NUBABA-852281 format. One record per residue (C-alpha): residue in one letter; x, y, z; chain; residue number from 1. Coordinates in Angstrom, 2 decimals. Example, Ala and Ser with C-alpha at 12.3 -4.5 7.8 and 13.67 -1.06 7.14 Angstrom:
2
+-------+---------+---------+---------+------+------+
! mikol !       X !       Y !       Z ! kelo ! loro !
+-------+---------+---------+---------+------+------+
!     a !   12.30 !   -4.50 !    7.80 !    A !    1 !
!     s !   13.67 !   -1.06 !    7.14 !    A !    2 !
+-------+---------+---------+---------+------+------+
This chain:
398
+-------+---------+---------+---------+------+------+
! mikol !       X !       Y !       Z ! kelo ! loro !
+-------+---------+---------+---------+------+------+
!     m !    0.00 !    0.00 !    0.00 !    A !    1 !
!     s !    1.34 !    3.43 !   -0.96 !    A !    2 !
!     k !    2.00 !    6.06 !    1.70 !    A !    3 !
!     k !   -0.82 !    8.19 !    0.29 !    A !    4 !
!     n !   -3.36 !    5.35 !    0.40 !    A !    5 !
!     y !   -2.20 !    4.40 !    3.91 !    A !    6 !
!     k !   -2.91 !    7.94 !    5.14 !    A !    7 !
!     k !   -6.36 !    7.86 !    3.52 !    A !    8 !
!     s !   -7.08 !    4.51 !    5.17 !    A !    9 !
!     r !   -6.08 !    5.82 !    8.60 !    A !   10 !
!     k !   -8.17 !    8.95 !    8.10 !    A !   11 !
!     y !  -11.20 !    6.85 !    7.07 !    A !   12 !
!     k !  -10.85 !    4.56 !   10.08 !    A !   13 !
!     k !  -10.52 !    7.56 !   12.39 !    A !   14 !
!     m !  -13.66 !    9.17 !   10.97 !    A !   15 !
!     r !  -15.52 !    5.86 !   11.18 !    A !   16 !
!     r !  -14.48 !    5.44 !   14.81 !    A !   17 !
!     r !  -15.72 !    8.96 !   15.60 !    A !   18 !
!     k !  -19.07 !    8.21 !   13.96 !    A !   19 !
!     i !  -19.44 !    5.00 !   15.98 !    A !   20 !
!     i !  -18.59 !    6.80 !   19.23 !    A !   21 !
!     f !  -21.01 !    9.60 !   18.33 !    A !   22 !
!     g !  -23.70 !    7.02 !   17.56 !    A !   23 !
!     i !  -23.13 !    5.32 !   20.92 !    A !   24 !
!     e !  -23.30 !    8.67 !   22.71 !    A !   25 !
!     i !  -26.59 !    9.51 !   20.99 !    A !   26 !
!     t !  -28.01 !    6.08 !   21.90 !    A !   27 !
!     v !  -26.95 !    6.43 !   25.55 !    A !   28 !
!     l !  -28.39 !    9.96 !   25.62 !    A !   29 !
!     l !  -31.71 !    8.72 !   24.23 !    A !   30 !
!     i !  -31.83 !    5.88 !   26.78 !    A !   31 !
!     l !  -31.06 !    8.26 !   29.64 !    A !   32 !
!     s !  -33.67 !   10.70 !   28.37 !    A !   33 !
!     g !  -36.20 !    7.87 !   28.23 !    A !   34 !
!     i !  -35.34 !    6.79 !   31.78 !    A !   35 !
!     l !  -35.63 !   10.36 !   33.04 !    A !   36 !
!     f !  -38.97 !   10.76 !   31.25 !    A !   37 !
!     v !  -40.34 !    7.54 !   32.77 !    A !   38 !
!     y !  -39.01 !    8.54 !   36.20 !    A !   39 !
!     a !  -40.63 !   11.98 !   35.94 !    A !   40 !
!     w !  -43.90 !   10.38 !   34.80 !    A !   41 !
!     i !  -43.88 !    7.89 !   37.68 !    A !   42 !
!     n !  -42.91 !   10.60 !   40.17 !    A !   43 !
!     r !  -45.76 !   12.82 !   38.95 !    A !   44 !
!     s !  -48.17 !    9.89 !   39.19 !    A !   45 !
!     m !  -47.01 !    9.07 !   42.72 !    A !   46 !
!     d !  -47.68 !   12.66 !   43.77 !    A !   47 !
!     k !  -51.39 !   11.93 !   43.26 !    A !   48 !
!     m !  -51.22 !    9.27 !   45.99 !    A !   49 !
!     n !  -52.39 !   10.17 !   49.48 !    A !   50 !
!     q !  -49.52 !    9.23 !   51.78 !    A !   51 !
!     d !  -51.05 !    8.93 !   55.22 !    A !   52 !
!     t !  -49.01 !    9.70 !   58.32 !    A !   53 !
!     l !  -50.42 !    7.27 !   60.85 !    A !   54 !
!     d !  -50.76 !    8.13 !   64.52 !    A !   55 !
!     s !  -48.59 !    5.33 !   65.94 !    A !   56 !
!     s !  -49.90 !    6.02 !   69.45 !    A !   57 !
!     q !  -53.31 !    4.81 !   68.24 !    A !   58 !
!     i !  -52.03 !    1.51 !   66.80 !    A !   59 !
!     q !  -52.38 !   -1.21 !   69.42 !    A !   60 !
!     i !  -49.90 !   -4.11 !   69.66 !    A !   61 !
!     n !  -50.06 !   -6.86 !   72.27 !    A !   62 !
!     s !  -47.23 !   -6.44 !   74.79 !    A !   63 !
!     e !  -45.91 !   -9.98 !   74.27 !    A !   64 !
!     v !  -45.69 !   -9.39 !   70.52 !    A !   65 !
!     k !  -43.62 !   -6.25 !   71.05 !    A !   66 !
!     a !  -41.13 !   -8.31 !   73.04 !    A !   67 !
!     n !  -41.23 !  -11.34 !   70.72 !    A !   68 !
!     t !  -37.70 !  -11.67 !   69.35 !    A !   69 !
!     d !  -38.66 !  -14.49 !   66.95 !    A !   70 !
!     l !  -40.99 !  -12.23 !   64.96 !    A !   71 !
!     s !  -38.65 !   -9.24 !   65.09 !    A !   72 !
!     q !  -35.91 !  -11.42 !   63.60 !    A !   73 !
!     m !  -38.09 !  -12.45 !   60.65 !    A !   74 !
!     s !  -36.56 !   -9.59 !   58.67 !    A !   75 !
!     g !  -37.03 !  -11.49 !   55.42 !    A !   76 !
!     t !  -40.82 !  -11.42 !   55.73 !    A !   77 !
!     q !  -42.99 !   -8.32 !   55.36 !    A !   78 !
!     v !  -46.76 !   -8.23 !   56.00 !    A !   79 !
!     i !  -48.93 !   -5.37 !   54.72 !    A !   80 !
!     a !  -52.69 !   -4.92 !   55.14 !    A !   81 !
!     l !  -54.44 !   -4.42 !   51.79 !    A !   82 !
!     v !  -57.86 !   -2.82 !   52.18 !    A !   83 !
!     g !  -60.69 !   -2.33 !   49.72 !    A !   84 !
!     v !  -63.38 !    0.13 !   50.76 !    A !   85 !
!     d !  -66.90 !    0.63 !   49.46 !    A !   86 !
!     a !  -66.16 !    4.27 !   48.68 !    A !   87 !
!     r !  -68.16 !    5.46 !   45.71 !    A !   88 !
!     g !  -67.16 !    9.04 !   44.94 !    A !   89 !
!     v !  -64.51 !    9.04 !   47.68 !    A !   90 !
!     e !  -60.83 !    9.45 !   46.80 !    A !   91 !
!     g !  -57.50 !   10.85 !   47.98 !    A !   92 !
!     s !  -57.15 !   11.68 !   51.67 !    A !   93 !
!     e !  -60.81 !   10.79 !   52.29 !    A !   94 !
!     l !  -59.88 !    7.11 !   51.80 !    A !   95 !
!     a !  -58.07 !    7.23 !   55.16 !    A !   96 !
!     e !  -61.26 !    8.28 !   56.93 !    A !   97 !
!     s !  -63.88 !    6.08 !   58.56 !    A !   98 !
!     m !  -65.95 !    3.73 !   56.38 !    A !   99 !
!     n !  -66.59 !   -0.01 !   56.20 !    A !  100 !
!     s !  -63.89 !   -2.10 !   54.55 !    A !  101 !
!     d !  -65.20 !   -4.43 !   51.86 !    A !  102 !
!     t !  -61.90 !   -6.32 !   51.77 !    A !  103 !
!     i !  -58.99 !   -6.94 !   54.15 !    A !  104 !
!     i !  -56.07 !   -9.03 !   52.89 !    A !  105 !
!     l !  -52.84 !   -9.79 !   54.70 !    A !  106 !
!     c !  -50.21 !   -9.61 !   51.96 !    A !  107 !
!     c !  -47.10 !  -11.52 !   53.05 !    A !  108 !
!     i !  -43.97 !  -10.72 !   51.03 !    A !  109 !
!     d !  -41.39 !  -13.41 !   51.70 !    A !  110 !
!     h !  -38.11 !  -11.89 !   50.50 !    A !  111 !
!     d !  -36.12 !  -15.01 !   51.39 !    A !  112 !
!     k !  -38.25 !  -17.27 !   49.17 !    A !  113 !
!     q !  -39.13 !  -14.43 !   46.77 !    A !  114 !
!     e !  -42.77 !  -15.40 !   47.13 !    A !  115 !
!     i !  -46.01 !  -13.55 !   47.85 !    A !  116 !
!     r !  -48.69 !  -15.24 !   49.97 !    A !  117 !
!     m !  -52.11 !  -13.83 !   50.86 !    A !  118 !
!     v !  -54.69 !  -14.39 !   53.58 !    A !  119 !
!     s !  -58.14 !  -12.81 !   53.26 !    A !  120 !
!     i !  -59.87 !  -11.85 !   56.50 !    A !  121 !
!     m !  -63.54 !  -12.79 !   56.17 !    A !  122 !
!     r !  -65.46 !   -9.56 !   56.66 !    A !  123 !
!     d !  -67.89 !  -11.06 !   59.22 !    A !  124 !
!     t !  -65.16 !  -12.52 !   61.45 !    A !  125 !
!     w !  -65.98 !  -11.79 !   65.11 !    A !  126 !
!     m !  -63.12 !   -9.73 !   66.57 !    A !  127 !
!     n !  -62.58 !   -7.64 !   69.68 !    A !  128 !
!     m !  -62.56 !   -3.92 !   68.87 !    A !  129 !
!     a !  -61.83 !   -2.65 !   72.40 !    A !  130 !
!     k !  -58.38 !   -1.24 !   73.11 !    A !  131 !
!     y !  -56.16 !   -3.45 !   75.23 !    A !  132 !
!     t !  -56.20 !   -0.81 !   77.97 !    A !  133 !
!     d !  -59.96 !   -1.29 !   78.34 !    A !  134 !
!     e !  -61.38 !   -3.79 !   80.81 !    A !  135 !
!     y !  -64.24 !   -5.00 !   78.65 !    A !  136 !
!     y !  -64.86 !   -6.78 !   75.36 !    A !  137 !
!     e !  -66.47 !   -5.16 !   72.36 !    A !  138 !
!     f !  -66.71 !   -7.82 !   69.66 !    A !  139 !
!     d !  -67.99 !   -6.92 !   66.21 !    A !  140 !
!     k !  -67.53 !   -7.83 !   62.54 !    A !  141 !
!     a !  -64.01 !   -7.27 !   61.18 !    A !  142 !
!     n !  -65.20 !   -4.96 !   58.41 !    A !  143 !
!     s !  -66.44 !   -2.43 !   61.00 !    A !  144 !
!     a !  -62.97 !   -1.64 !   62.40 !    A !  145 !
!     y !  -62.03 !    0.77 !   59.59 !    A !  146 !
!     n !  -65.31 !    2.60 !   60.17 !    A !  147 !
!     r !  -64.50 !    3.01 !   63.86 !    A !  148 !
!     g !  -61.26 !    4.90 !   63.39 !    A !  149 !
!     g !  -59.72 !    4.51 !   59.96 !    A !  150 !
!     p !  -56.48 !    2.60 !   59.29 !    A !  151 !
!     e !  -55.24 !    2.86 !   62.89 !    A !  152 !
!     s !  -58.35 !    1.10 !   64.19 !    A !  153 !
!     m !  -58.17 !   -1.57 !   61.49 !    A !  154 !
!     l !  -54.47 !   -2.26 !   62.14 !    A !  155 !
!     s !  -55.13 !   -2.37 !   65.90 !    A !  156 !
!     m !  -57.85 !   -4.97 !   65.38 !    A !  157 !
!     l !  -55.53 !   -7.19 !   63.33 !    A !  158 !
!     n !  -52.66 !   -6.75 !   65.78 !    A !  159 !
!     t !  -54.54 !   -7.44 !   69.00 !    A !  160 !
!     n !  -56.71 !  -10.30 !   67.70 !    A !  161 !
!     l !  -54.06 !  -12.03 !   65.58 !    A !  162 !
!     d !  -50.79 !  -11.20 !   67.38 !    A !  163 !
!     f !  -49.25 !   -8.99 !   64.70 !    A !  164 !
!     a !  -47.30 !   -5.75 !   64.84 !    A !  165 !
!     l !  -48.58 !   -4.28 !   61.57 !    A !  166 !
!     t !  -47.93 !   -0.62 !   60.83 !    A !  167 !
!     d !  -48.37 !   -0.48 !   57.03 !    A !  168 !
!     y !  -51.48 !   -0.52 !   54.88 !    A !  169 !
!     v !  -52.73 !    0.26 !   51.37 !    A !  170 !
!     t !  -56.37 !    1.27 !   50.81 !    A !  171 !
!     v !  -58.05 !    1.44 !   47.41 !    A !  172 !
!     n !  -61.61 !    2.00 !   46.22 !    A !  173 !
!     f !  -63.61 !    0.30 !   43.44 !    A !  174 !
!     k !  -62.38 !    2.71 !   40.79 !    A !  175 !
!     a !  -58.68 !    2.05 !   41.42 !    A !  176 !
!     l !  -59.07 !   -1.71 !   40.99 !    A !  177 !
!     a !  -61.27 !   -1.41 !   37.90 !    A !  178 !
!     d !  -58.97 !    1.16 !   36.26 !    A !  179 !
!     a !  -55.86 !   -0.97 !   36.87 !    A !  180 !
!     i !  -57.51 !   -4.00 !   35.27 !    A !  181 !
!     d !  -58.55 !   -1.94 !   32.24 !    A !  182 !
!     v !  -54.95 !   -0.75 !   31.75 !    A !  183 !
!     l !  -53.94 !   -4.44 !   31.72 !    A !  184 !
!     g !  -56.51 !   -5.10 !   29.00 !    A !  185 !
!     g !  -59.11 !   -6.87 !   31.16 !    A !  186 !
!     l !  -58.98 !  -10.36 !   32.67 !    A !  187 !
!     d !  -59.96 !  -13.87 !   31.60 !    A !  188 !
!     i !  -61.95 !  -15.33 !   34.51 !    A !  189 !
!     e !  -63.74 !  -18.66 !   34.69 !    A !  190 !
!     m !  -67.30 !  -17.91 !   35.82 !    A !  191 !
!     t !  -70.51 !  -19.85 !   36.21 !    A !  192 !
!     n !  -73.73 !  -18.53 !   34.72 !    A !  193 !
!     a !  -74.93 !  -17.76 !   38.26 !    A !  194 !
!     e !  -71.81 !  -15.66 !   38.87 !    A !  195 !
!     c !  -72.46 !  -13.79 !   35.62 !    A !  196 !
!     v !  -75.93 !  -12.84 !   36.86 !    A !  197 !
!     h !  -74.57 !  -11.52 !   40.17 !    A !  198 !
!     a !  -71.62 !   -9.73 !   38.53 !    A !  199 !
!     n !  -73.97 !   -8.01 !   36.09 !    A !  200 !
!     n !  -76.10 !   -6.79 !   39.01 !    A !  201 !
!     y !  -73.11 !   -5.48 !   40.98 !    A !  202 !
!     n !  -71.77 !   -3.81 !   37.86 !    A !  203 !
!     r !  -74.55 !   -1.21 !   37.92 !    A !  204 !
!     e !  -72.85 !    0.30 !   40.98 !    A !  205 !
!     v !  -69.24 !   -0.37 !   39.99 !    A !  206 !
!     s !  -69.51 !    1.03 !   36.44 !    A !  207 !
!     e !  -71.12 !    4.17 !   37.85 !    A !  208 !
!     a !  -68.31 !    4.52 !   40.42 !    A !  209 !
!     q !  -65.69 !    4.04 !   37.70 !    A !  210 !
!     g !  -67.43 !    6.46 !   35.37 !    A !  211 !
!     v !  -67.83 !    4.00 !   32.49 !    A !  212 !
!     e !  -70.84 !    2.77 !   30.55 !    A !  213 !
!     y !  -72.66 !   -0.23 !   32.03 !    A !  214 !
!     e !  -72.13 !   -3.55 !   30.27 !    A !  215 !
!     a !  -73.26 !   -7.08 !   31.03 !    A !  216 !
!     i !  -71.58 !  -10.47 !   30.61 !    A !  217 !
!     p !  -73.53 !  -12.49 !   28.03 !    A !  218 !
!     y !  -74.51 !  -16.04 !   29.06 !    A !  219 !
!     d !  -76.86 !  -18.80 !   27.91 !    A !  220 !
!     e !  -79.63 !  -19.40 !   30.47 !    A !  221 !
!     d !  -80.48 !  -22.77 !   28.89 !    A !  222 !
!     l !  -77.12 !  -24.17 !   30.06 !    A !  223 !
!     g !  -78.09 !  -23.75 !   33.74 !    A !  224 !
!     d !  -76.64 !  -21.84 !   36.69 !    A !  225 !
!     d !  -73.68 !  -24.17 !   37.21 !    A !  226 !
!     y !  -72.39 !  -24.03 !   33.63 !    A !  227 !
!     s !  -68.91 !  -22.52 !   33.68 !    A !  228 !
!     e !  -66.56 !  -21.09 !   31.09 !    A !  229 !
!     v !  -63.76 !  -18.53 !   30.83 !    A !  230 !
!     r !  -65.07 !  -15.04 !   30.12 !    A !  231 !
!     h !  -63.02 !  -12.00 !   29.12 !    A !  232 !
!     v !  -64.21 !   -9.13 !   31.30 !    A !  233 !
!     s !  -63.48 !   -5.44 !   31.79 !    A !  234 !
!     g !  -62.19 !   -3.85 !   34.98 !    A !  235 !
!     a !  -65.70 !   -2.97 !   36.17 !    A !  236 !
!     l !  -66.98 !   -6.52 !   35.62 !    A !  237 !
!     a !  -63.91 !   -8.13 !   37.22 !    A !  238 !
!     t !  -64.38 !   -5.87 !   40.26 !    A !  239 !
!     s !  -68.08 !   -6.77 !   40.34 !    A !  240 !
!     y !  -67.16 !  -10.48 !   40.23 !    A !  241 !
!     a !  -64.84 !   -9.95 !   43.22 !    A !  242 !
!     r !  -67.72 !   -8.43 !   45.22 !    A !  243 !
!     i !  -70.17 !  -11.36 !   44.83 !    A !  244 !
!     r !  -71.29 !  -12.74 !   48.21 !    A !  245 !
!     y !  -74.16 !  -14.94 !   47.08 !    A !  246 !
!     g !  -74.29 !  -18.58 !   46.04 !    A !  247 !
!     g !  -72.36 !  -21.51 !   47.52 !    A !  248 !
!     g !  -69.50 !  -20.58 !   49.82 !    A !  249 !
!     d !  -70.85 !  -17.16 !   50.84 !    A !  250 !
!     d !  -68.09 !  -14.87 !   52.18 !    A !  251 !
!     a !  -65.41 !  -17.58 !   51.99 !    A !  252 !
!     k !  -66.09 !  -17.89 !   48.27 !    A !  253 !
!     r !  -66.14 !  -14.10 !   47.91 !    A !  254 !
!     t !  -62.66 !  -13.83 !   49.40 !    A !  255 !
!     s !  -61.43 !  -16.50 !   46.99 !    A !  256 !
!     r !  -62.81 !  -14.48 !   44.06 !    A !  257 !
!     q !  -60.88 !  -11.44 !   45.28 !    A !  258 !
!     r !  -57.63 !  -13.39 !   45.39 !    A !  259 !
!     i !  -58.34 !  -14.94 !   41.97 !    A !  260 !
!     v !  -58.61 !  -11.41 !   40.54 !    A !  261 !
!     i !  -55.37 !  -10.32 !   42.25 !    A !  262 !
!     n !  -53.53 !  -13.42 !   41.01 !    A !  263 !
!     l !  -54.70 !  -12.84 !   37.43 !    A !  264 !
!     m !  -53.67 !   -9.18 !   37.64 !    A !  265 !
!     v !  -50.18 !  -10.14 !   38.81 !    A !  266 !
!     q !  -49.86 !  -12.69 !   36.00 !    A !  267 !
!     k !  -50.75 !  -10.06 !   33.40 !    A !  268 !
!     l !  -48.42 !   -7.54 !   35.04 !    A !  269 !
!     k !  -45.56 !  -10.03 !   34.73 !    A !  270 !
!     q !  -46.33 !  -10.34 !   31.02 !    A !  271 !
!     n !  -46.56 !   -6.54 !   30.62 !    A !  272 !
!     p !  -44.27 !   -4.88 !   33.21 !    A !  273 !
!     t !  -44.14 !   -1.74 !   31.05 !    A !  274 !
!     k !  -47.76 !   -1.13 !   32.13 !    A !  275 !
!     i !  -46.66 !   -0.25 !   35.68 !    A !  276 !
!     p !  -46.17 !    3.52 !   35.01 !    A !  277 !
!     e !  -49.57 !    3.77 !   33.30 !    A !  278 !
!     i !  -51.29 !    1.90 !   36.14 !    A !  279 !
!     l !  -49.68 !    4.19 !   38.72 !    A !  280 !
!     d !  -50.75 !    7.25 !   36.74 !    A !  281 !
!     k !  -54.31 !    5.95 !   36.52 !    A !  282 !
!     v !  -54.95 !    4.73 !   40.07 !    A !  283 !
!     m !  -52.84 !    6.76 !   42.51 !    A !  284 !
!     g !  -55.54 !    9.36 !   43.05 !    A !  285 !
!     n !  -57.68 !    6.57 !   44.49 !    A !  286 !
!     v !  -55.04 !    5.15 !   46.85 !    A !  287 !
!     s !  -54.27 !    5.95 !   50.47 !    A !  288 !
!     t !  -51.25 !    4.33 !   52.11 !    A !  289 !
!     s !  -48.67 !    4.56 !   54.87 !    A !  290 !
!     l !  -45.96 !    3.48 !   52.40 !    A !  291 !
!     t !  -43.51 !    5.87 !   50.75 !    A !  292 !
!     k !  -43.10 !    6.31 !   46.99 !    A !  293 !
!     n !  -39.98 !    4.14 !   46.97 !    A !  294 !
!     e !  -41.70 !    1.39 !   48.95 !    A !  295 !
!     i !  -44.64 !    1.39 !   46.52 !    A !  296 !
!     l !  -42.27 !    1.09 !   43.53 !    A !  297 !
!     e !  -40.38 !   -1.70 !   45.29 !    A !  298 !
!     l !  -43.63 !   -3.58 !   45.86 !    A !  299 !
!     g !  -44.46 !   -3.19 !   42.17 !    A !  300 !
!     m !  -41.14 !   -4.76 !   41.23 !    A !  301 !
!     h !  -41.72 !   -7.63 !   43.67 !    A !  302 !
!     a !  -45.11 !   -8.29 !   42.05 !    A !  303 !
!     v !  -43.33 !   -8.70 !   38.71 !    A !  304 !
!     t !  -40.33 !  -10.74 !   39.88 !    A !  305 !
!     y !  -41.65 !  -12.80 !   42.82 !    A !  306 !
!     t !  -43.83 !  -15.89 !   42.47 !    A !  307 !
!     m !  -47.39 !  -16.00 !   43.81 !    A !  308 !
!     g !  -47.74 !  -18.66 !   46.48 !    A !  309 !
!     t !  -50.94 !  -20.22 !   47.78 !    A !  310 !
!     s !  -53.53 !  -18.09 !   49.53 !    A !  311 !
!     y !  -56.34 !  -18.76 !   51.98 !    A !  312 !
!     a !  -59.28 !  -17.24 !   53.81 !    A !  313 !
!     y !  -59.16 !  -16.64 !   57.56 !    A !  314 !
!     p !  -60.36 !  -18.13 !   59.90 !    A !  315 !
!     f !  -58.88 !  -21.44 !   58.77 !    A !  316 !
!     q !  -61.13 !  -23.47 !   61.11 !    A !  317 !
!     l !  -64.47 !  -21.74 !   61.50 !    A !  318 !
!     c !  -68.18 !  -21.88 !   62.08 !    A !  319 !
!     y !  -71.10 !  -19.66 !   61.10 !    A !  320 !
!     g !  -74.82 !  -19.98 !   60.53 !    A !  321 !
!     e !  -77.85 !  -20.78 !   62.66 !    A !  322 !
!     n !  -76.00 !  -22.26 !   65.66 !    A !  323 !
!     v !  -73.73 !  -19.22 !   65.92 !    A !  324 !
!     v !  -76.65 !  -16.79 !   65.54 !    A !  325 !
!     n !  -78.56 !  -18.61 !   68.30 !    A !  326 !
!     a !  -75.55 !  -18.53 !   70.63 !    A !  327 !
!     l !  -74.36 !  -14.96 !   70.01 !    A !  328 !
!     g !  -77.42 !  -13.19 !   68.63 !    A !  329 !
!     e !  -75.33 !  -12.07 !   65.65 !    A !  330 !
!     d !  -74.75 !  -13.48 !   62.17 !    A !  331 !
!     v !  -70.96 !  -13.65 !   62.38 !    A !  332 !
!     v !  -68.05 !  -15.97 !   61.62 !    A !  333 !
!     i !  -66.17 !  -17.38 !   64.61 !    A !  334 !
!     p !  -62.71 !  -18.99 !   64.67 !    A !  335 !
!     v !  -62.66 !  -22.47 !   66.23 !    A !  336 !
!     t !  -60.69 !  -21.74 !   68.25 !    A !  337 !
!     l !  -59.03 !  -18.32 !   68.01 !    A !  338 !
!     e !  -55.92 !  -19.67 !   69.72 !    A !  339 !
!     f !  -55.68 !  -22.58 !   67.26 !    A !  340 !
!     n !  -56.25 !  -20.29 !   64.25 !    A !  341 !
!     v !  -53.65 !  -17.72 !   65.30 !    A !  342 !
!     r !  -51.07 !  -20.47 !   65.74 !    A !  343 !
!     e !  -51.85 !  -21.87 !   62.27 !    A !  344 !
!     l !  -51.87 !  -18.39 !   60.70 !    A !  345 !
!     h !  -48.41 !  -17.49 !   61.99 !    A !  346 !
!     e !  -46.94 !  -20.83 !   60.99 !    A !  347 !
!     y !  -48.32 !  -20.33 !   57.46 !    A !  348 !
!     l !  -47.06 !  -16.75 !   57.06 !    A !  349 !
!     y !  -43.72 !  -17.48 !   58.76 !    A !  350 !
!     p !  -42.73 !  -21.01 !   57.66 !    A !  351 !
!     g !  -40.55 !  -22.83 !   60.15 !    A !  352 !
!     l !  -41.76 !  -20.74 !   63.08 !    A !  353 !
!     s !  -43.37 !  -22.63 !   65.97 !    A !  354 !
!     y !  -45.74 !  -20.05 !   67.42 !    A !  355 !
!     e !  -47.58 !  -19.82 !   70.72 !    A !  356 !
!     p !  -50.31 !  -17.14 !   70.94 !    A !  357 !
!     s !  -50.08 !  -14.31 !   73.46 !    A !  358 !
!     a !  -52.02 !  -14.17 !   76.72 !    A !  359 !
!     a !  -54.38 !  -11.60 !   75.15 !    A !  360 !
!     v !  -55.27 !  -13.89 !   72.24 !    A !  361 !
!     t !  -55.72 !  -16.84 !   74.61 !    A !  362 !
!     e !  -58.08 !  -14.72 !   76.71 !    A !  363 !
!     y !  -60.11 !  -13.67 !   73.64 !    A !  364 !
!     s !  -60.17 !  -17.29 !   72.50 !    A !  365 !
!     d !  -61.61 !  -18.50 !   75.81 !    A !  366 !
!     y !  -64.25 !  -15.77 !   75.69 !    A !  367 !
!     i !  -65.39 !  -16.74 !   72.16 !    A !  368 !
!     a !  -65.50 !  -20.43 !   73.14 !    A !  369 !
!     r !  -67.57 !  -19.72 !   76.27 !    A !  370 !
!     k !  -70.05 !  -17.50 !   74.43 !    A !  371 !
!     s !  -70.47 !  -19.71 !   71.36 !    A !  372 !
!     g !  -70.00 !  -23.19 !   72.79 !    A !  373 !
!     y !  -67.37 !  -23.95 !   70.13 !    A !  374 !
!     d !  -64.25 !  -24.89 !   72.08 !    A !  375 !
!     e !  -61.14 !  -26.90 !   71.16 !    A !  376 !
!     d !  -63.11 !  -30.17 !   71.21 !    A !  377 !
!     m !  -65.01 !  -28.91 !   68.13 !    A !  378 !
!     i !  -61.93 !  -28.21 !   65.98 !    A !  379 !
!     g !  -62.25 !  -31.42 !   63.96 !    A !  380 !
!     y !  -65.98 !  -30.97 !   63.36 !    A !  381 !
!     v !  -66.18 !  -27.54 !   61.72 !    A !  382 !
!     l !  -65.34 !  -26.13 !   58.29 !    A !  383 !
!     n !  -61.62 !  -26.27 !   57.47 !    A !  384 !
!     q !  -60.39 !  -23.91 !   54.75 !    A !  385 !
!     g !  -56.77 !  -23.52 !   55.85 !    A !  386 !
!     p !  -53.47 !  -25.02 !   54.64 !    A !  387 !
!     g !  -53.93 !  -28.63 !   53.59 !    A !  388 !
!     a !  -57.69 !  -28.28 !   53.16 !    A !  389 !
!     e !  -59.58 !  -28.90 !   49.95 !    A !  390 !
!     a !  -61.88 !  -25.90 !   49.86 !    A !  391 !
!     d !  -63.12 !  -23.30 !   47.40 !    A !  392 !
!     s !  -61.30 !  -20.60 !   49.34 !    A !  393 !
!     v !  -57.86 !  -22.10 !   48.63 !    A !  394 !
!     i !  -56.20 !  -20.34 !   45.69 !    A !  395 !
!     a !  -53.06 !  -21.79 !   44.13 !    A !  396 !
!     g !  -50.23 !  -19.51 !   43.09 !    A !  397 !
!     d !  -48.07 !  -19.46 !   39.95 !    A !  398 !
+-------+---------+---------+---------+------+------+
C-alpha cells in the first residue's frame, strides 16, 4: 500500500471510529432521556397518591408481641394490610377516613423465598374492637374496624386479635381496581352462569363509580346456573365479580374471588411490566397508604419478579350460621378456636416458626368459646379452609 493510500485509510478509520462513538453517545443519551422521562412520569403519578401519616400512638400491639424476638428477627418477611373500601365518589385523603372495609387481605412478602402469599380476612369474622387498655370486650364484625377509626383502628384490630405488629397498609376503592384492570386489557376469569348474573347486578354500581358505561356479561340461560366457562371481562366486571357474596360458599367464596382477581392481575403484570407507570398514573388518586413512593415502587417490582404462592381465607377453622346466631345473637363468623387459628396463621405466614399465641389472644379465644360453645373439642368438626384443606377458598399460586 502506498503512503498516500495508507494515510487515507487511517483517516477513514478515524472518521468511522468517531461516527461510531457519536452514535453510541446519541443512543446512551436517548436511553437516559427515556429513563428520566419515565421517572418523571412515575414521580408525577405518585404525587397523586395520598400518603397517610399514621398516629402510631393509636395503633395497638399486644405487649408480648412487642417483646417477641422471633418475629422481630423475621426480617425477610414483610406483611402489609391491603384494604378495599366501598367508597363510591370518595378518593385521595378521604380514603383514610372512617368507612366499612369491603376487603382486608394480609399480603405476606417473603423476601427469602421471593414469594407472595395472601390471607383474606372474612369480613364477618368476630373480633374484639376494644383497646387493650380497656377492661371490657367489644366484639364486632371485622369490616367495621375501619369505620371506627380509619387505618389505625383496622391495624389495631388485626394486631390485637391475631398477634401482629402491623404498621403499614394500602387502601383502594372500586375505581382504582377497575382502572388498573382496564390498563392491563381486562382479565380472563372462569365464571358460572350464576356468577355472571350476580356480577352483572353489581356492575350497575361499579360502572357508575368508575365512570364508564354499564355492560353485562352475556350467558346462555339454557345451560343452567352451574355451567362454567372462561369469560373475558373489563375492569368494572372483574371488580363486580370480586364483590359477589351470594351462592355456595358465601363470604369464603367471595374472598377467593378477590384473590383470583389479584392473582390474574399479577400474571398479566408479569407479562406486561411496562404497564406499571400507566397503572400508577391511573390509580394513585384513588389510593391511600402509609408506604412511601420508593416502597410502593419496590412492591411493584416484587409483584413482577416474585412468584405467587398459595392463599387462603381466615379463619382457617371456622363456624357460622344458625348455631352461631342462636348462641351470640349475631350473624358472624367465629374462629374455632381463636388460639388454634392464630397459631396456624403465623406458621403459614412465617414457615418454620413454631408459634404460641399471646395471653391476650388466649383470653379472647376462651371468651369466644364460652359465648359460642365452640371450644377446642369442636376443631375437627367444623369447616376447614386452611393449609392442607380442599376448599373453594384455597387459591393456588403461579
